[in-house]
C-alpha positions in Angstrom: -11.6 -3.6 30.6 -10.0 -0.6 28.9 -8.5 -2.7 26.1 -11.8 -4.5 25.6 -13.6 -1.2 25.2 -11.0 0.1 22.8 -11.2 -3.1 20.7 -15.0 -2.9 20.6 -14.9 0.7 19.4 -12.4 -0.1 16.7 -14.6 -3.0 15.5 -17.6 -0.6 15.2 -15.4 1.9 13.3 -14.1 -0.7 10.9 -17.5 -2.2 10.3 -18.9 1.3 9.4 -15.9 1.9 7.2 -16.2 -1.2 5.0 -20.0 -1.9 5.0 -20.8 0.5 2.1 -18.0 -1.0 0.1 -19.1 -4.6 0.6 -22.7 -3.8 0.0 -22.1 -2.3 -3.4 -19.3 -4.6 -4.6 -19.5 -5.7 -8.2 -17.3 -8.5 -9.6 -15.4 -9.9 -6.7 -12.1 -11.7 -6.3 -9.8 -12.6 -3.4 -6.0 -12.4 -3.0 -3.3 -12.7 -0.4 -0.2 -10.5 -0.4 3.0 -11.7 1.3 5.8 -9.3 2.1 9.1 -8.8 3.9 10.7 -5.4 4.5 13.9 -4.1 6.1 14.7 -0.5 7.1 18.1 0.9 8.2 19.1 4.3 9.4 22.1 5.5 7.5 22.4 8.9 9.2 20.3 11.1 11.5 17.9 12.1 8.7 18.6 9.4 6.1 17.1 5.9 5.9 17.4 3.1 3.4 14.7 0.4 2.9 14.4 -2.8 1.0 11.3 -4.9 0.5 10.0 -7.9 -1.5 6.4 -8.9 -2.1 4.3 -11.6 -3.7 0.7 -10.8 -4.6 -1.9 -13.4 -5.6 -5.4 -13.1 -7.2 -8.1 -15.5 -8.6 -9.1 -16.6 -5.1 -5.4 -16.6 -4.1 -4.7 -19.4 -6.6 -2.4 -17.5 -9.0 0.5 -15.1 -8.6 -0.3 -11.8 -10.2 3.0 -10.1 -9.5 6.2 -10.4 -7.5 8.6 -7.6 -6.9 11.7 -6.3 -5.1 12.0 -2.7 -4.2 14.7 -0.4 -2.7 14.7 3.3 -1.8 16.0 6.2 0.3 14.1 8.5 2.6 15.3 11.9 3.8 13.5 13.4 6.8 13.5 17.2 6.9 12.0 17.0 10.4 9.9 14.6 12.5 6.9 15.6 10.4 8.1 16.0 6.8 10.1 13.8 4.5 10.8 13.0 0.9 11.6 9.5 -0.6 12.7 7.9 -3.9 12.5 4.3 -4.7 12.8 1.8 -7.6 10.7 -1.4 -8.0 11.5 -4.3 -10.3 8.3 -6.3 -10.9 7.5 -9.5 -12.7 3.9 -9.2 -13.7 1.3 -11.6 -15.2 0.1 -10.1 -18.5 -2.9 -10.9 -20.8 -1.1 -13.7 -22.6 -0.7 -15.6 -19.3 3.0 -15.1 -19.2 5.2 -13.0 -16.9 7.0 -9.9 -18.0 9.2 -7.4 -16.2 8.0 -3.9 -15.3 10.1 -1.1 -14.0 8.6 1.4 -11.5 10.1 4.6 -10.1 8.5 6.4 -7.2 8.9 9.9 -5.7 7.1 10.4 -2.4 6.3 13.5 -0.3 5.3 12.5 3.3 3.8 14.3 6.2 2.9 13.3 9.8 0.5 14.9 12.2 0.3 13.4 15.8 -2.9 14.3 17.7 -3.2 12.7 21.1 -3.0 8.9 20.7 -3.6 9.2 17.0 -1.0 9.6 14.3 -2.2 10.9 11.0 0.1 10.5 7.9 -0.3 11.6 4.3 1.7 10.6 1.3 1.7 12.1 -2.2 3.4 9.6 -4.6 4.3 10.2 -8.2 4.8 6.9 -10.0 6.4 6.1 -13.4 5.9 2.6 -14.9 7.8 1.2 -17.9 6.5 -2.0 -19.4 8.4 -4.8 -21.3 5.2 -6.4 -22.5 4.2 -4.5 -25.7 0.6 -5.1 -26.6 -0.1 -1.8 -28.4 1.8 1.4 -29.4 1.0 3.1 -26.1 3.0 0.4 -24.2 6.2 1.7 -25.8 6.0 4.8 -23.6 6.0 5.1 -19.8 2.8 5.8 -18.0 2.4 8.1 -15.0 0.2 7.9 -11.9 -0.4 10.2 -9.0 -1.3 8.4 -5.7 -2.7 10.0 -2.6 -2.7 8.1 0.7 -4.2 9.2 4.1 -3.6 6.9 7.1 -4.8 7.1 10.8 -3.0 5.0 13.4 -4.0 4.6 17.0 -0.8 4.4 19.1 -0.8 2.1 22.1 2.6 2.3 23.8 1.6 0.0 26.6 0.2 -2.7 24.3 2.1 -4.3 21.3 -0.7 -3.7 18.8 -1.3 -0.4 16.9 -4.5 -0.5 14.8 -4.9 1.7 11.7 -7.0 2.5 8.7 -6.1 4.2 5.4 -7.5 5.2 2.0 -5.4 5.5 -1.2 -6.5 6.8 -4.6 -4.6 6.2 -7.9 -5.1 8.8 -10.6 -3.6 8.5 -14.2 -1.5 11.5 -15.3 -0.5 12.9 -18.7 -3.0 10.8 -20.7 -6.5 10.9 -22.0 -7.6 9.4 -18.6 -6.1 12.3 -16.6 -8.5 13.7 -14.0 -10.1 10.3 -13.4 -9.6 7.8 -10.6 -8.1 4.5 -11.8 -8.2 2.6 -8.5 -9.1 3.1 -4.9 -7.9 1.1 -1.9 -9.6 1.1 1.6 -7.7 -0.8 4.3 -7.8 -1.6 8.0 -5.1 -3.4 9.9 -2.8 -3.7 12.8 0.9 -3.5 13.5 2.0 -6.2 16.0 5.3 -5.6 17.7 6.9 -9.0 18.3 10.3 -8.1 19.7 12.4 -5.0 19.6 12.7 -3.8 15.9 10.6 -6.7 14.6 6.9 -6.4 13.8 4.2 -8.0 11.7 1.5 -6.1 9.8 -1.8 -7.8 9.2 -4.4 -5.9 7.1 -7.5 -6.3 5.1 -7.7 -4.3 1.8 -10.7 -3.6 -0.3 -9.5 -2.6 -3.8 -11.8 -1.2 -6.5 -10.5 -0.9 -10.0 -12.3 1.4 -12.4 -10.0 0.8 -15.5 -10.1 -0.9 -17.9 -13.4 -2.1 -16.3 -15.1 -2.1 -12.9 -13.8 -4.9 -10.6 -13.3 -5.5 -6.9 -10.9 -7.6 -5.0 -10.7 -8.4 -1.2 -7.1 -8.8 0.0 -5.4 -10.1 3.1 -1.9 -8.6 3.4 0.8 -10.1 5.7 4.1 -8.2 6.1 7.1 -9.0 8.3 9.1 -5.8 9.1 12.6 -5.4 10.5 14.4 -2.2 11.6 18.1 -2.3 12.3 
């Protein structure tokens, strides 16, 4: 009965969370993201992680990008950490061909446990270098600041941890600085299968403001391993 009540409460929260977004959605698309990630503890405060991902769009009929990423995380304490990572992406460009992009991330992370909830925040500084040169600006890296806030409901006696998060992308060091380029609103669950293995299932509503207003609804499926 307790689990049923908790599920009902979360359904109400998620419905209230996404209803305004769905109601005012403009141009709509649908995509599916498929990912696999692995995390390994190198030392008491140092972790290494690797991941790969395929992301589709156009009603999940075309691959928009595929990437592989690796990084290191150093945890100052249980609640504060810093991370750096590199991502090699093959991205579909305007000429309908795929080109490599290089992305470098620097993350500052914080965690705040409150009862059965776990709140996390991440400030990410992102640098992107393109190999598809359409105009003069593409010869130079672009920079984005990303802020992500996530709330997770921890259920130690049940193998599912539901969560919601919001993430904003803000261009930096350009004439678009001070504006929001993209927002993501997501709800999902982390399903623990066996020890150190889990699957994340989530729904993401993404609104792009640049170069024009467009929306996409995304189903994301990730298989995670810790060893």
